[in-house]
C-alpha positions in Angstrom: 97.6 84.7 104.6 94.5 86.0 102.8 94.7 89.4 101.2 91.2 90.7 100.6 89.8 92.9 97.9 87.5 96.0 98.2 84.8 97.8 96.3 83.8 101.4 96.5 80.0 101.3 97.1 80.2 105.1 96.6 83.0 107.4 95.6 83.1 111.2 95.5 85.8 113.5 94.3 86.1 116.2 96.9 88.7 118.4 95.2 92.0 118.3 93.3 94.8 119.4 95.5 97.7 121.6 94.4 100.5 121.6 93.5 100.9 117.8 93.3 97.7 117.2 91.4 96.5 114.5 93.7 92.7 114.1 94.4 91.0 114.1 97.7 88.2 111.5 97.8 85.4 110.6 100.0 84.2 107.0 99.7 82.3 104.1 101.4 84.4 101.0 101.1 83.4 97.4 101.5 86.0 94.6 102.0 84.9 91.6 100.0 85.5 87.9 100.3 87.5 87.8 97.0 91.1 87.4 98.1 94.7 86.7 97.1 96.9 84.4 99.1 100.4 85.4 100.3 102.9 82.8 101.4 106.2 83.8 102.9 109.5 82.1 103.8 112.1 84.0 105.8 115.9 83.3 105.9 118.4 84.6 108.4 121.2 84.8 105.8 121.5 87.4 103.1 119.3 90.4 102.3 117.4 89.3 99.2 113.8 89.8 98.3 112.3 87.3 95.8 108.7 87.5 94.7 106.9 84.8 92.8 103.3 84.9 91.4 100.9 82.9 89.2 100.1 86.1 87.4 102.1 88.6 85.3 102.8 91.2 88.0 106.0 93.2 88.8 108.4 90.9 90.7 111.0 93.6 91.4 111.3 96.6 93.6 108.2 98.1 91.8 106.0 95.6 93.5 104.3 97.2 96.5 105.1 94.1 98.6 108.8 94.7 97.9 108.4 98.4 98.9 106.9 97.4 102.2 109.7 94.9 103.0 112.4 97.4 102.1 110.8 100.2 104.2 110.3 97.8 107.1 114.0 96.7 107.0 115.1 100.3 107.0 112.9 101.5 109.8 113.7 98.6 112.1 117.3 98.1 111.0 116.8 94.5 110.0 118.6 92.2 107.6 117.0 89.0 106.2 116.1 87.3 103.0 112.6 86.5 102.1 110.7 84.5 99.4 107.2 85.8 98.8 104.6 83.9 96.7 101.5 85.8 95.7 98.7 83.7 94.5 96.5 86.2 92.6 92.8 85.9 92.4 92.1 89.6 92.4 92.6 90.9 88.8 95.0 93.7 87.9 93.8 97.2 87.0 90.4 96.3 88.4 89.6 98.9 91.0 89.6 96.2 93.7 92.8 97.2 95.5 94.7 94.0 95.0 98.2 95.4 95.1 97.4 97.6 98.0 95.9 94.7 99.9 99.0 92.7 99.2 101.1 95.5 100.7 99.0 95.7 103.9 99.0 91.9 104.2 102.8 91.8 103.9 103.1 94.4 106.6 100.9 92.3 108.9 103.1 89.3 108.3 106.3 91.3 109.0 104.8 92.8 112.2 103.9 89.3 113.5 107.2 87.7 112.5 109.5 90.3 114.0 107.1 91.2 116.9 107.3 94.9 116.3 103.9 95.5 117.8 102.8 98.1 115.3 99.2 99.3 116.1 96.6 100.1 113.4 97.5 103.9 113.3 101.2 103.1 112.9 100.5 100.7 110.0 98.3 103.3 108.3 101.1 105.9 108.6 103.6 103.3 107.3 101.5 102.5 104.2 100.1 105.8 103.2 103.1 106.9 101.2 103.4 103.6 99.5 99.8 103.2 98.4 96.7 105.3 99.0 94.4 102.3 99.2 96.8 100.4 101.6 95.4 101.9 104.9 91.9 100.5 104.4 93.3 97.0 104.4 94.8 97.6 107.8 91.3 97.6 109.3 89.8 95.1 106.7 86.3 96.2 107.5 83.5 98.4 106.1 84.8 102.0 106.4 84.4 105.6 105.2 87.6 106.9 103.7 88.5 110.5 103.1 91.5 112.6 102.0 94.1 110.6 100.1 93.1 107.4 101.7 94.6 108.1 105.1 91.5 109.3 107.0 89.5 106.2 107.8 86.4 105.8 109.9 85.2 102.2 110.5 81.5 101.5 110.2 80.2 98.9 112.6 77.4 97.6 110.4 76.9 94.5 108.3 76.1 94.5 104.7 73.9 91.5 104.0 73.4 91.7 100.2 75.3 89.6 97.7 77.7 91.5 95.4 78.2 90.4 91.8 81.6 91.4 90.3 82.2 91.5 86.6 85.5 92.5 85.1 86.4 92.5 81.4 89.8 91.2 80.3 90.7 94.8 79.7 91.7 97.0 82.6 91.9 100.7 83.5 95.0 102.7 84.0 94.3 104.9 87.1 96.2 107.9 85.8 94.3 107.8 82.5 91.0 107.7 84.3 91.9 110.7 86.5 93.2 112.6 83.5 89.9 112.2 81.7 87.6 113.5 84.5 85.1 116.2 83.4 84.8 118.2 86.6 81.7 120.0 85.3 79.8 116.7 85.3 80.5 115.4 88.7 77.5 114.1 90.6 77.7 116.2 93.8 77.4 112.9 95.8 76.2 113.4 99.4 78.4 110.9 101.2 76.8 111.7 104.6 73.4 110.7 103.3 74.9 107.5 101.8 76.5 106.5 105.1 73.2 107.3 106.9 71.2 105.2 104.5 73.8 102.4 104.8 73.7 102.3 108.6 69.9 102.6 108.7 69.4 99.7 106.2 67.6 102.2 104.0 68.3 100.3 100.8 65.9 102.4 98.7 67.8 105.6 99.5 71.1 103.8 99.1 70.1 102.8 95.6 69.2 106.3 94.6 72.4 107.9 96.0 75.2 105.3 95.4 77.4 106.6 92.6 81.0 106.9 91.5 82.5 110.1 90.2 85.1 108.2 88.2 82.5 106.2 86.2 82.1 108.5 83.2 85.9 108.9 82.8 86.5 105.2 83.2 83.9 104.5 80.4 85.9 106.8 78.1 89.1 105.0 78.9 87.7 101.5 78.6 84.8 101.0 76.2 84.1 97.5 77.6 82.7 99.0 80.9 79.6 100.5 79.3 78.5 97.2 77.8 78.8 95.4 81.2 76.8 98.2 82.9 74.0 98.0 80.4 73.8 94.2 80.8 73.6 94.5 84.6 71.0 97.2 84.5 68.9 95.1 82.0 68.8 92.3 84.5 67.1 94.4 87.1 69.8 95.0 89.7 69.1 97.8 92.2 72.7 99.1 92.3 74.9 99.0 89.3 78.3 100.8 89.5 82.0 100.7 89.1 84.6 100.1 91.8 87.3 102.7 92.1 88.8 103.7 88.8 87.7 100.3 87.3 87.4 98.2 85.3 85.4 96.0 87.7 81.7 96.6 87.6 79.5 95.5 90.5 75.8 94.9 90.9 73.6 94.4 94.0 70.0 93.4 94.4 67.5 92.6 97.2 66.0 89.9 95.1 67.6 86.7 93.8 66.1 87.1 90.3 68.6 89.6 88.8 71.4 87.3 89.7 69.6 84.4 88.0 68.8 86.6 85.0 72.5 87.5 84.6 73.6 83.9 84.9 71.4 83.0 82.0 72.8 85.7 79.6 76.4 85.6 80.6 79.3 83.6 79.2 82.0 83.6 81.8 84.6 82.9 79.2 84.0 86.4 77.8 85.2 88.0 81.1 88.3 87.9 83.3 86.1 87.8 86.4 82.5 86.9 87.1 82.0 86.2 90.8 79.4 86.7 93.5 81.1 87.8 96.8 80.1 88.9 100.2 81.1 91.9 102.3 83.3 91.0 105.3 
């Protein structure tokens, strides 16, 4: 089963909640065509969970897929063994939600296998205490996301522009990014105006308003990000930003020329990911 990635076209920090220190966000998320693949084999005997992957990811109980399986077994009082193979195309520490997407994908597989008939709201409630990004992959569509990732409003509108993703080999630790936020320099992003521009195909307004409150902090944590952003801006892209807490930068243009310009100056071997994707 395909496990898709996301980008945050815009992301605003609403406030920092107390006492747990978690942040409430408001963001416009696009699900992109970049995806992992998850293959699963079930066995009636035993109660083992074995995870395999082509990338260096946690293969024990710390993997979000394993957490989903264990919680599912407990809730529905099930015993079975399972082999899960995760073919990773979505980079780690990239701000693309790969691990969260894997978790939501695994829940879909379990729901179908055991015919538990969980609806979208039940899946969102299931995932929200495992991963804050998990619920958006339940819907797998363009959506506005608020709170701690659990308040989701689908947006029934297509995004026709190509999205260039560029990620350095270095990643971003999410905790480090949040710990380095300068709250005095936040952008006061008007997400209502961004959603309105998005729905009305007002690309000019979208270009002016699309922003990410985590960008400055991510640039402090990972110095490679600034260089990529400068290169993308020099090519003439209309929107140049960062997805989530990084380190994947993305660029969008109405014209084909910025994409061609970037292709001429880029050496793909210098980056972990250089890929043009579409919004689903």
